[in-house]
N, C-alpha and C positions, 0 to 999 in steps of 0.2 A: 504493500499500500504505500503510495507516494505521501510525502509530508507537506504538500503545499497548502493544505487546510491550515496550517499553523499560522500562516500570515494573516489569516482572515478571523482569528480567533479574537474575542472580545476580550479575554483575559490578558492579551499582549499589552493593553493600556494599564493593567493593574500592576500593583508591586508584587512579585512573586511571593514575598512572605505573607500576604494575605491568602494565598492558596495553599500554603503548607502550614495549616493551624492545627490545633488539637482540640477534642471535646466538642461542646456545644458551638464553638466558633466555626466548627466545619459547615453547619447549616448554612450560616450567614455567608460564608465564603462561596458556597454552591449557588447562591443567588446570583453571582456574577454571570453564570452560565444560562440563566433563564431564557434570554432572548438570542443567545449565540446561534448563528447559522451553521457552524461546524461542530455543534455539540456532539452529535451522534458519531462523527468520525474521531472526535477527540476520545470519547469514551471507549471506541473500539480499539483505538491506539492502546490506550491504558490497560485494557483488558487483555488485548493480544500480547502485550509485552510484560504483563504481570507486574505492572508499577504499583508499588506498595504505599506511597505516600503522596499527600496531596489531593486536592479536587480535581478531578478530570471528567468532563462531560457532564457536570453537574452532580456527580455522585461522590460521595465520601470514601474513605478508605475500607470502612466496614461495610458499606453498601456493595462496593466492588468485590470484596471477598465473599460476601453472601452469594452474589451472582456467579462467581467462579466455583463456588462449592455446589450450586444448584446445577450446573450445566458444565461439568468438568470435560465432556466430549467435545465442546466447541473449540475449534482451532483458529477460526477466522470469525470475529465478532460483528464486523461491519455489516455483511448480508443479512444476518439475523437481526441486529439492531434496527438497520433501515426497513426490513419487512415488518417488524413490529410497529415502528413509528408510522409507516403507511397505513397498516391495519387500524391504528388508533385513529388517525386522520380520516380514514373511511367511515368509522363508527361515530364520530363526532356529529352532532346535529349542525346543520347549516345555520349560519348566523341569520338572525331575524333583522331584516332591513326595514327600517322606518319608511313608510310610504308618505306620499303627500297628506298633508292635512285634510280633512273633509272639507268639501266646499260647502259654504253656507249658502 
């Protein structure tokens, strides 16, 4: 997997120390990833390379370990994560668009 996604990561503008925190601060740090366009690729990279520390793809160290234990046979996470993301997007309800106000 190429690493061109790194240039597009939202966290590039953050202080690296903010992403390598302990305890409850990890949830706050993971919020940086919420709107990142390369979140899935980042998480796949961390899982594929068994990166143990820091926030990657919006997941804490503990969350990634749990995922790795649940699916030990996965050797390439990107296809699985992208498929799951697409399935979730397909299931989410369409946004309700506000129509024009009723004519009086």
